N, C-alpha and C positions, 0 to 999 in steps of 0.2 A: 866601405867606401869612405873616403876622407871628407872632412868638413867642407873643403873647397869644391869638390866635385858634387857634393850634395847641394851646396848653395846654387851652383849653376843649374843642376837638374831641377830643383824646386822653384826656379825663378821664372819670370815671364818669358813667353816665346818670342823669338826675334827671327824674322825671315827677310830674305832679299830676293827680288825677282828682277831678272835681267830681260830687257826688251831690246829691240834693234836700235832704238834711239835714246836709251837711258836706263836708269836703274830705279827701282821702287824699294824703299826700305820701310818695313812695318814692324811694329812691336806692340805688345800689351803694355800698359802703364798702370799696374795695380799699385794702389797706395797701401802702405803698411798698416795704417789705421786712419780713422776719420779725422784725426788732428793734423795729419800731414798736409802740407800745402802742395797741391798738384802742379803749380807753376814752378816749384823749385826742383822737381824731378824731371830730368831730361834723359830719355832712353836713346835718342838719336842725336848725334852731334856732327856738325860740319868740321872737317879738318881744314879744308880750304874750298875754293869755289868749284872744284871738280872731284872732291873726295868726301865721303861720309863714312860714319861708323855707327853701329848699334851693338848692344851687349845684352847678355843675360848674366845675372850673378850679383856680386856685391858692388854697390856703386862706388864706394871709396877706392876699391881696387881698380875699377875702371878709370877713375880720375887720374891714376898714375900712368895710364897708357895712352895719352892723347895724341901721340905722334907715332907713326909706324916705325921709324928708325928707333925711337925711344922704346917702343914695345920690344923690339929685338934685343936692344941693349939691356933693358931692365930684366926681361925674362932670362937671358943668358947669365947675367950676374947672379940672379936668385937660384939658378940651377947649380951654381958653384958653391953656394953657402949651405951649411947643414943646420944652422941654428935659426933659420927663418921659415915661416909657413909658406906653402905655395899660394899663388893668387887664386881667388875664388871668383873668376869671371871668365866668360867665353865671349869672343867678339867676332863680328863680321865686318871686315873693312872692304869698301868698294870704291872704285874710282872710274873716271872716264877719260879716254885718250882720243884726240881728234882723228888720229890714223887708225887705231885699233878698236875704237868704240868702247862700250862699257865692259 
């Protein structure tokens, strides 16, 4: 198994639950060691007022993916290159639409 898949597999659990009137995002927030500042680690991010995202894996890789369109463009670019490593993050992106719901 590659390093990146191992990073996602060994990372914290992230789950999303869909309700009729919204979405609940939950994740573990394990600190790598006792010196880490828990305020500086954010596993759930707002993309805008009706979209959110959570992830498992390598935080710096996640930071490269903060917009959905950007996610598609970056991952497509990286599939075309042979001299870069794959990203070590898995994400759940959710949103809410007034007509279609969560």
